[in-house]
N, C-alpha and C positions, 0 to 999 in steps of 0.2 A: 570526562567527555561523555556525552550521551550517544547511544546507538538506538536506531529505530527499526522495527519490523513493521511493514506497511502493506496495505492492500489497496490497489487501484481498481476501478471499474470503468467500463465504457458507458454504462447506464445502470439503472436499477435492474438487478438480476441479469446483467450483461456479462461480457467477458471480464475475467478477473486476472490480476497480475500481483504476485507476491514478491516483495523485495526486502533488502536490508541495507541500511546506510548510516553514516555518521553525521550527515547533513541533510535532513529531510526536506527543507525548503529548497535547497539547490537541486536535489535529486528529482523531486516532484516537478519542479520548474523544467528540468530537462525532459521529462516525460511529456509535459504539457506542450512544450514548444517543438517537440519531435527533434530534439538536438542530436540524438543518436538513432540511426536506423535500427530496427529490431521489432520485437513483438508488440510493444506498446504503440509505436508509431503505425505499424501495419494494421492493427486492429482498433485504433482510436481509443485506447485505454488511458484516460488522463484525469479521472476524478479520484481524489484521495478520499476513501470511504472508511478507513480504519487504520489505526496504528497503535503500537505499544512502544514504551521507552525503557531502555535498559542501561545500566551503568557500565557494562563492559561488552566488548565485541564478541567474546566467546559465548556468552549467554544469549545475545541477540542472534548470532548465527545458528546456535543450537535450536532456538525457538523457530527460526525461519525454516530450518530443515524439517522440524517436527510438523509445522503447518503445511509444508509442501506435500506431505504424505496424507494429509486430511482429504476426505471426500468434499466435493463442491458444496453439498448441502450443509456440511458442518461449518465451512467458511462463511456461507451466507448467514447462518445462525449467529456466528461470531460478530459479523458486521451489524446485523439487525438488533443484537442485544445493546449495542452502544449507539447505533446510528440507524434507527428504524426507517427514516425517510431517505436513506442513502444520500444524504446531503454531502456536497463537496466540502471537505474540511480544510482545504488548502487556503482559502481566503482568511480563515481564522488563525492560521499559524504563520502566515507570510508577512504579517504586519510588523 
């Protein structure tokens, strides 16, 4: 089973949200449809701008905890290395 660490954004250089899941399509869809009240629905954070895939939950959770300690500008650099236009990656993975 795959596990994902992902970053959502409200817009380019906007509000960021970092999460981990074992079903990225379902989880991002929940964020996009505001299925659960919370941070992402309150701040309109619904664009998948970056993610990494891991083979086990422990590694993914460890990576998420590491990234949560990062400064915002480091997270922005991480996004822009793979997705300089801050394109929403969800349509490409949801097919």
